[in-house]
N, C-alpha and C positions, 0 to 999 in steps of 0.2 A: 505494500497500499504503500503510496505516495504522502509525503511529509505534507502538504496542502489538501490532500484527501483526508487524512488523519485531523488537520486540524478544523475541517469542516464539520468533520462528524464528531469532532470533543465540542464543536460550538453548539451543535445540533443538540447534541445530548445534553449540554447547560438548558438550554433554552427549554427542552423538554419538562426536566428537572423541574426546572423553576415554576411551569406550566402545572405540574401536577402538584408540587405544593401551594400554590392558589390555591388549587380546587379542593386541596385536602383543608385548608383554611375554609374556606367557604362551606366546605361541608359543616365543619367545627361548630362554625356559626348557628348554620341552620340548627344542628342539632342541639345547640344551647339553648336557641329560640324556642325549640316543641320542650326542652326542661323545665319552662320557664315557670314556677309559681302558679301564676295565676291563671295561666291555661290550664292546669292543670287539676285547678278549682272549678273553672269552667267545662271541663270534660267530666269532671266527677258530678258536679251538679246534674248535668244533662243524662249523664249515663242513668242516675238517682230519678230523673224525671220519666225516661223510656219506662225503665222497671217498673214504676208505679203505675205508669198508664196501662203498660201488659198484663199485671194484675188486676187491675179493675175491668178492662177488658176481660178477663177470664172470666175473674167474677161473676159479670153480669151475662157473659156466656151461658158461663153453669147453671145460673137462676134459672134462663132461657129455657133452657134444656128441661131443668128440672119443671119448670111449671107444664113445659109443653106435656112432658111424659107420667104426669100426676092426673 
């Protein structure tokens, strides 16, 4: 391999490495935003609301079947 080609390849690898590090930092920032305390609380509240709704719907459905077969 010629010295020029080796230098070009080395420069290209350095640029790729810098870009990969930049992407990793971006991903790390996104992941830290996801772990935000307020986001966790909002998700927990939504989960409770959904499970509460499912419970009520199941209760109403069970009551309807009970009344229908009574």
